[in-house]
N, C-alpha and C positions, 0 to 999 in steps of 0.2 A: 746393877744399872746397865751394864753392857749386854745382858741377856734380854732385857726388856726393850731396848732400843730397836733391834731388828724386827721385833714383833709389831711395834707401833708403826714403823715405816712400812712394813708389809701390809698391815691393815689399811693404812692411809692410801696406798697406791692401788690396792686390789678392790676396794669398795666402789662399784660402779654407781653412778647416779641415774635414777630413772624418774621420769616425770610421774606425778601421782595419778594421772589419768589411765595409765596402762601398766600392767605387771609384766615382769621379765618372762614368765612362762607363756603368757599370751603372745608376746612379741616373737618368741622362738617359733611358735606354731603358725604365725601369720605369714603366708607366702607373699602376700602383697607387700608387707613390710620388707621382706627379704629382697624382693625385686626393686623396691625403692632404694634400699641401701646399695644394691648393685648399680643402679642408675646413677646414684650420687658418686660412687667410685669411678664409674665410666666418665662422668663429667670432670672429675678430678684429673683423670688421665688426659682427657682432651685439653683441659686447661693448662696442664704442665707442658704438653707438646706445643700448644699455641704460644705459650711464653717462650719456649726455646726457638720456635720459628720466628717470632718477633725479634729476638736477640740476633739471630742470623741475618735477618733482613734489615736491621737498623745499625747494629754495632759492627758487624763483620765487614760490610763494604767500606766503612770509614777506616777500619784497621788495615784492610788490604790496600786502600788508597795510600795510607801512610807508608806502606812497605813497597810501593810500586817500583822505586829505583832498585831495591834489593831483589824484587821478583825478576827483573831483567837479568841481573847477575846470576841468580839461581838457575834461570833457564839456560844460560850459556855454559856455566861451569858450576854444577851443584856440588858442594861439599858440606859436610856437617859443621865445619868451622865457619863457613860463610853464613849458614843458617843461624848458628849461635851468635855471631857478632851482629848480624842483621837484626835479630830479635833483641839483643842486648842494647843496641844503640837506638832503638825505637820503642821505648818503654810503654807509651800509651797504646800503640798498636799491639804490642805483646799482651798488655793487660786486656784489651778488648777481645782479642782472639782467645785468650785464656778463659775469660768469662763465658764466651760462647761454647768452647770445648768443654769446660767444666760443667755447665748447665746440661749439655747434651749427654755427657757421660753419667752424670748423677741421675738424670731421668731414665736413661737406659738401665742402669743398675737397679734403681728403685722398681721399675716396671718388671724387670727380669726376676727380681726377688719375689714380687707379688705373684708372678705367673708360676714360678717353680716351687715356691714354699708356701704360697697362700698369704692372705693378709694376716699380719700380726694381730693378736687380741686387742692391743691398745688401739690400733687403727680401726678395727671393727667396732669397738665401743665408741670411738669418736664419731664414726660415720652414723652409727645407730642414734647417738645423741643428737647429731645434727639433723637427721631425718625427723626425729621426734619434734625438734624445734621448728622445722619447716612445717610439719603437720599442725603444730600448735598455732603458728602465725597465720596459716591458711594462705589465701590468695595475696596477702600483703607481702609475702616473702618473694624476692626476685627469682628464686629457684623452684618455686612451687609448681609452676607450669611444666617444668621438665621432670620433676621428681614425682609429684603426686597426681598428675592429670593423665 
């Protein structure tokens, strides 16, 4: 039984789903399809950076406002202990800044990995499946204008 389980799991995760209207061989040769997948990936990148920008424009000012008294102290006599205690005694401000910094770093790491190592196969399959879904829905899909037109 332990020998069969990895085979079943492997088959379950490696079997891609294709819509019946197009075959995988045809999709690999279709340069238009490849361009559409790249456009969808580019929209994903823009969406992530837009989300990070919105975090910095909405959450960060409130977090820094909560730390305004500590900022004055840090400007006069900065020490790591003052920073630690300032963040410790302002947990909501610390949480807000942590969310902003965490989203920024995770987006930077994600985009750097994609640039240096290329897209993982799972991500490529997801994007391909999503482009096929957009094609199938046609102009009714909100992303059709940016992907297929």
